[in-house]
C-alpha positions as CSV (number, residue, x, y, z in Angstrom):
1,M,0.0,0.0,0.0
2,P,1.5,3.5,-0.7
3,C,1.8,5.9,1.4
4,L,-0.5,9.1,1.6
5,S,-0.2,12.6,-0.2
6,H,2.8,12.6,-2.7
7,S,4.0,9.4,-1.5
8,P,6.9,7.2,-2.9
9,S,6.8,3.4,-3.2
10,E,6.6,1.3,-0.5
11,S,9.7,0.1,-0.4
12,E,11.2,3.8,-0.1
13,C,9.1,4.0,3.2
14,T,10.4,3.2,7.2
15,P,7.4,3.0,9.2
16,Y,7.8,3.5,12.9
17,A,4.6,2.3,14.5
18,L,3.3,4.1,17.6
19,R,2.3,2.1,20.6
20,A,-1.3,1.8,21.2
21,P,-2.3,3.1,24.6
22,D,-2.8,0.8,26.9
23,F,-6.3,1.8,27.4
24,A,-7.5,1.5,23.8
25,P,-5.7,-1.4,21.9
26,D,-8.3,-2.4,19.7
27,I,-8.6,1.3,18.2
28,A,-5.5,2.1,18.2
29,G,-4.1,-1.0,16.8
30,R,-6.0,-0.7,13.7
31,C,-3.7,2.5,12.7
32,R,0.1,3.2,12.3
33,V,1.6,6.1,12.0
34,I,4.4,6.0,9.4
35,L,7.5,7.8,9.4
36,T,8.9,8.0,5.4
37,M,11.8,9.2,4.3
38,H,12.4,9.9,0.0
39,K,14.7,11.8,-2.4
40,T,13.5,14.7,-3.6
41,G,15.5,17.2,-6.6
42,A,19.0,17.0,-7.7
43,R,20.6,17.6,-4.8
44,D,19.3,13.9,-3.2
45,R,18.3,16.2,0.0
46,K,15.8,14.3,2.3
47,V,12.8,15.2,3.2
48,T,11.0,13.3,6.4
49,M,7.0,12.9,5.7
50,L,4.4,11.9,8.3
51,S,1.9,10.0,7.2
52,V,-0.8,7.2,8.2
53,K,-1.8,4.1,7.1
54,I,-4.6,2.1,8.1
55,P,-4.6,-1.5,7.5
56,K,-7.9,-2.3,8.1
57,P,-11.1,-0.1,7.4
58,M,-11.8,2.1,10.0
59,E,-15.1,1.5,9.6
60,H,-15.1,-2.5,11.0
61,I,-14.3,-0.9,14.7
62,S,-17.7,-0.5,16.5
63,I,-19.0,2.4,18.6
64,N,-19.0,0.4,21.3
65,K,-15.2,0.7,21.3
66,F,-15.4,4.1,21.7
67,F,-17.7,3.6,24.3
68,D,-15.1,1.5,25.9
69,L,-12.4,4.0,25.7
70,G,-14.8,6.7,27.4
71,R,-15.4,4.4,30.3
72,S,-11.6,3.8,30.7
73,L,-11.2,7.5,30.6
74,N,-13.7,7.9,33.4
75,N,-12.3,5.2,35.6
76,W,-9.3,6.4,35.2
77,G,-10.6,10.2,36.6
78,S,-13.3,8.5,38.8
79,R,-14.3,10.5,42.1
80,A,-15.8,7.8,43.6
81,A,-12.6,5.5,43.2
82,H,-11.1,8.4,44.8
83,E,-13.2,8.6,47.6
84,E,-13.3,4.8,48.2
85,K,-9.0,5.2,48.5
86,L,-9.7,8.2,51.4
87,S,-12.2,6.2,53.6
88,W,-10.2,3.4,53.4
89,R,-7.5,5.2,55.0
90,Y,-10.0,5.4,58.5
91,L,-11.2,1.9,57.9
92,E,-8.1,0.0,57.2
93,A,-7.0,-0.7,60.6
94,G,-10.3,-2.3,61.8
95,S,-10.8,-5.8,61.6
96,R,-14.3,-6.0,60.2
97,I,-16.0,-3.8,58.1
98,L,-19.4,-2.9,56.4
99,D,-19.7,-1.4,53.0
100,V,-23.9,-0.1,53.1
101,A,-25.3,0.1,49.5
102,C,-21.9,-2.1,48.5
103,G,-23.5,-2.1,44.8
104,I,-20.9,-4.6,42.5
105,G,-18.1,-4.6,45.1
106,N,-15.3,-2.0,44.1
107,F,-15.4,-0.9,47.5
108,I,-15.2,-4.5,49.2
109,S,-12.3,-5.3,46.6
110,V,-10.0,-3.5,48.4
111,H,-10.2,-5.5,51.6
112,P,-12.3,-8.4,50.8
113,N,-11.4,-10.9,53.5
114,K,-12.7,-8.2,55.9
115,T,-15.5,-6.7,54.4
116,V,-18.9,-7.4,54.2
117,G,-21.3,-6.0,51.7
118,I,-25.1,-5.4,51.5
119,D,-27.4,-3.7,49.3
120,I,-30.8,-3.8,48.2
121,N,-30.7,-4.5,44.8
122,E,-30.3,-8.4,43.5
123,E,-28.2,-8.3,40.9
124,S,-25.6,-6.2,42.5
125,I,-25.7,-9.0,45.1
126,K,-25.0,-11.8,42.6
127,H,-22.4,-9.8,41.0
128,C,-20.4,-9.6,44.2
129,R,-20.8,-13.1,44.7
130,T,-19.4,-13.9,41.4
131,R,-16.1,-12.2,42.8
132,G,-16.0,-14.0,45.4
133,Y,-17.3,-11.3,48.2
134,D,-19.1,-11.8,51.2
135,A,-22.4,-9.7,49.9
136,R,-25.6,-10.5,51.7
137,L,-29.5,-8.7,50.5
138,G,-30.6,-6.3,52.8
139,N,-32.0,-2.8,53.4
140,A,-29.6,0.3,54.8
141,L,-32.7,1.4,56.8
142,D,-33.2,-2.1,58.9
143,L,-29.6,-3.6,59.1
144,P,-29.8,-7.6,59.5
145,F,-27.1,-7.2,62.0
146,D,-26.8,-7.2,65.6
147,D,-25.2,-4.1,67.4
148,N,-21.4,-2.9,67.9
149,I,-20.3,-6.0,65.9
150,F,-18.3,-3.9,63.2
151,D,-15.1,-1.9,63.6
152,G,-16.1,0.0,60.9
153,V,-18.7,1.4,58.5
154,H,-18.5,2.7,54.8
155,S,-21.9,4.3,52.9
156,A,-21.3,6.5,49.8
157,H,-24.4,8.0,47.9
158,V,-27.0,6.5,49.3
159,M,-28.2,9.2,51.5
160,H,-29.4,11.2,49.1
161,A,-32.1,8.6,48.0
162,F,-33.9,9.5,51.5
163,S,-36.3,11.3,52.9
164,S,-35.3,13.6,56.3
165,Q,-36.6,10.7,58.3
166,Q,-35.6,7.9,56.5
167,A,-32.0,9.4,56.5
168,I,-32.2,9.7,60.2
169,R,-33.3,6.3,60.1
170,Y,-30.3,5.4,58.0
171,L,-27.5,7.3,60.1
172,S,-28.9,5.6,63.3
173,E,-28.6,2.2,61.5
174,L,-24.8,3.1,60.7
175,I,-24.6,4.0,64.0
176,R,-26.1,1.2,65.7
177,V,-23.9,-1.6,64.0
178,V,-20.3,0.0,65.0
179,R,-18.9,-0.9,68.1
180,P,-18.2,1.7,70.8
181,Q,-15.2,4.3,69.1
182,G,-15.4,2.6,65.6
183,T,-15.8,4.7,62.6
184,I,-18.5,5.6,60.2
185,V,-17.7,6.8,56.6
186,I,-20.4,8.7,54.5
187,S,-20.0,10.2,50.9
188,N,-22.6,12.0,49.9
189,L,-23.4,14.2,46.5
190,C,-25.1,17.7,47.8
191,D,-24.4,20.3,45.0
192,P,-28.1,21.3,44.1
193,E,-27.2,22.2,40.5
194,T,-25.9,18.7,39.7
195,I,-27.3,16.2,41.8
196,F,-30.8,15.9,40.2
197,N,-29.0,14.7,37.2
198,Y,-29.4,11.1,39.1
199,P,-33.3,10.0,38.9
200,E,-32.9,8.4,42.0
201,V,-32.3,11.2,44.3
202,S,-34.8,12.7,46.8
203,R,-32.9,15.5,47.9
204,P,-29.3,17.2,48.6
205,Y,-27.6,16.6,52.3
206,P,-25.1,19.3,52.4
207,P,-22.6,19.1,55.4
208,E,-24.6,21.7,57.4
209,A,-27.4,19.4,57.6
210,L,-25.5,16.8,59.4
211,F,-23.1,19.1,61.4
212,R,-27.2,20.1,62.3
213,M,-28.2,16.3,63.1
214,L,-24.9,16.1,65.6
215,H,-25.7,19.3,66.9
216,A,-29.1,18.6,67.7
217,S,-28.5,15.7,70.1
218,T,-27.0,17.7,72.6
219,S,-28.9,20.6,72.3
220,P,-31.9,20.4,73.5
221,K,-33.2,23.7,71.8
222,S,-32.1,22.5,68.9
223,R,-34.2,19.2,68.8
224,V,-36.7,19.3,65.9
225,G,-37.1,15.5,65.7
226,T,-33.8,15.3,62.9
227,E,-31.2,14.6,65.7
228,I,-28.8,11.5,65.7
229,A,-27.2,10.3,68.5
230,G,-24.6,8.4,69.5
231,A,-21.7,9.7,67.4
232,R,-19.6,12.6,67.2
233,F,-17.9,14.7,64.2
234,H,-13.9,13.2,63.3
235,A,-13.1,14.7,59.8
236,I,-14.4,15.9,56.1
237,H,-13.3,15.7,52.9
238,F,-14.6,17.7,49.6
239,R,-15.4,16.7,46.4
240,R,-14.1,19.3,44.0
241,P,-16.1,20.3,40.9
242,P,-14.2,20.3,37.8
243,L,-12.6,23.7,36.6
244,V,-15.2,24.1,33.3
245,Q,-18.6,21.5,34.4
246,F,-19.2,20.5,30.6
247,R,-22.5,19.9,29.9
248,F,-23.6,18.6,26.6
249,V,-27.2,17.2,26.5
250,G,-28.2,16.9,22.5
251,S,-28.0,13.4,22.8
252,E,-27.0,10.4,24.5
253,W,-23.3,10.2,22.6
254,M,-22.9,14.1,23.6
255,W,-23.6,13.4,27.0
256,H,-21.1,10.8,27.3
257,A,-18.3,13.2,25.7
258,A,-19.1,16.0,28.4
259,T,-19.2,12.8,31.5
260,V,-15.4,11.9,29.9
261,L,-14.4,15.5,29.6
262,N,-15.2,16.2,32.9
263,S,-13.6,13.4,34.6
264,L,-10.7,13.9,32.5
265,Q,-10.2,17.8,34.5
266,Y,-10.6,15.9,37.6
267,G,-7.7,12.7,36.8
268,C,-5.5,15.7,35.8
269,H,-6.6,17.7,38.8
270,L,-8.1,20.9,37.2
271,R,-10.7,21.5,39.5
272,K,-12.1,24.5,41.3
273,A,-10.4,24.5,44.9
274,W,-13.0,27.3,46.1
275,A,-16.4,25.1,45.6
276,F,-17.4,21.6,45.9
277,E,-19.8,19.4,44.7
278,G,-19.7,16.4,47.3
279,Y,-18.1,15.5,50.6
280,T,-16.9,12.5,52.5
281,I,-17.2,13.0,56.3
282,V,-16.1,10.8,59.0
283,L,-18.2,10.3,62.4
284,T,-16.8,8.5,65.6
285,K,-19.2,6.6,67.4
286,N,-19.4,7.3,71.1
């Protein structure tokens, strides 16, 4: 096959194939960038050209491959993965940890031998079990465990699905199953401009809401039926939004593209240090 644009014969081309990115071998492997050199003019000067060879028709690439690439980039710039790593900093010393609303078990996968997962979704539990994890079907508002049996509890991005009274029950259950001086780590989304992009959201719970719940248990004047007893504040970390919040909603494909661009910014630390769209709060049981 001849090289592109004013190209010499195949024998005159010297190929240097670029390394395919690790996250997209199926796509990048179908194209090669070729560095070519050939003679031009009477003085026999060498001119370098950059051209491209496509050994296989690009139309054979499934659109799913591009979505796979997008998912890989989203994972690389995942905010949730960062929060899970942060949560383990506070929970790693414990010998028995509970993950409430465990999903497909990404948090459990870090320390599967000492972590128990629970979720209300049967498919998520089946997936966890195929990975060899201890996962059980259950409700975050009525945890099927005795009091004071875990060294720590983790729960991420579930509180916003509850009404105010359900949220009180949820937090009380997390505190109940942890031993005294144990650790409770909760991650929440709370930005009113973006949180309702998730259809399961009932209402956001900013940090101020949790502080009021904790404060009300020790201040009779603040009690309005939303107090949480038995725990105290330990630490808080904020999820910073991307520097530029891309929002393309002309089609599903454009929505995916905006998601990838926002994740790339997070992975590259291009974030608004003066704002937050979520947080991870750490509580200690009394």
